[in-house]
C-alpha positions as CSV (number, residue, x, y, z in Angstrom):
1,M,-12.8,8.3,24.6
2,G,-11.5,8.2,21.0
3,E,-8.7,6.1,19.5
4,K,-5.2,6.9,20.6
5,T,-3.3,8.9,18.0
6,E,0.3,9.8,17.5
7,K,1.6,13.2,16.6
8,I,3.9,13.6,13.6
9,T,5.4,16.6,11.9
10,I,5.6,17.1,8.1
11,R,7.1,19.9,6.2
12,V,5.3,21.4,3.2
13,S,5.7,24.6,1.2
14,P,3.8,27.7,2.4
15,E,1.6,27.4,-0.7
16,T,0.7,23.8,0.0
17,A,0.0,24.6,3.6
18,E,-2.4,27.4,2.5
19,R,-4.1,25.1,0.0
20,L,-4.6,22.5,2.7
21,K,-6.1,25.0,5.1
22,L,-8.4,26.4,2.5
23,R,-9.6,22.9,1.5
24,A,-10.1,21.8,5.1
25,E,-12.1,25.0,5.7
26,A,-14.2,24.4,2.6
27,E,-14.9,20.8,3.6
28,H,-15.6,21.8,7.3
29,T,-12.9,19.5,8.5
30,T,-9.3,19.8,9.6
31,V,-6.0,19.5,7.8
32,T,-5.2,16.5,10.0
33,A,-8.4,14.8,8.9
34,L,-7.6,15.5,5.2
35,L,-4.1,14.1,5.4
36,T,-5.2,11.1,7.5
37,E,-7.9,10.2,5.0
38,T,-5.5,10.6,2.1
39,A,-2.9,8.4,3.7
40,E,-5.5,5.7,4.6
41,R,-6.9,5.4,1.1
42,D,-3.7,5.4,-0.9
43,P,-4.8,3.6,-4.1
44,R,-1.4,2.1,-4.6
45,L,-1.9,-0.2,-1.6
46,E,-5.3,-1.4,-2.7
47,L,-4.3,-1.8,-6.4
48,A,-1.2,-3.9,-5.5
49,A,-3.3,-6.2,-3.2
50,A,-6.0,-6.6,-5.8
51,R,-3.5,-7.4,-8.5
52,F,-1.8,-10.0,-6.3
53,R,-5.1,-11.7,-5.5
54,E,-6.0,-11.7,-9.2
55,L,-2.6,-13.3,-10.0
56,M,-2.9,-15.9,-7.3
57,N,-6.5,-16.8,-8.4
58,S,-5.3,-17.3,-12.0
59,D,-3.3,-20.1,-13.5
60,L,-0.4,-17.8,-14.2
61,A,1.4,-18.8,-10.9
62,D,1.1,-22.5,-11.8
63,Q,2.3,-21.8,-15.3
64,F,5.3,-19.9,-14.0
65,A,6.1,-22.7,-11.5
66,A,6.0,-25.3,-14.3
67,T,8.1,-23.2,-16.7
68,F,10.7,-22.1,-14.1
69,P,10.8,-24.8,-11.5
70,D,14.1,-23.6,-10.0
71,E,12.6,-20.2,-9.5
72,E,9.5,-21.4,-7.7
73,P,9.6,-20.0,-4.1
74,D,8.8,-23.4,-2.6
75,A,11.5,-25.2,-4.7
76,A,14.2,-24.6,-2.1
77,A,12.0,-26.1,0.7
78,R,11.2,-29.1,-1.4
79,S,14.8,-29.8,-2.5
80,G,16.5,-28.7,0.7
81,T,18.6,-26.2,-1.2
82,K,18.7,-22.4,-1.2
83,A,16.8,-20.7,-4.0
84,A,18.9,-18.4,-6.2
């Protein structure tokens, strides 16, 4: 048997609903499959993760820490004080 799913309800305009139905029909799929695929491949999520990895692999994080030692996230743990 397939993966367990959860039913949700969304509201869209009649025009949007019609466009979704037509696209699903043209692609020989379902509206549910279209919306699920779209939600799972949201580029904003991947872009943010890629930019964070890029930042952490650069020397910018170290430069920031050296320039603003009181703003360094680990500064409070090292000094025993709460970061501002």
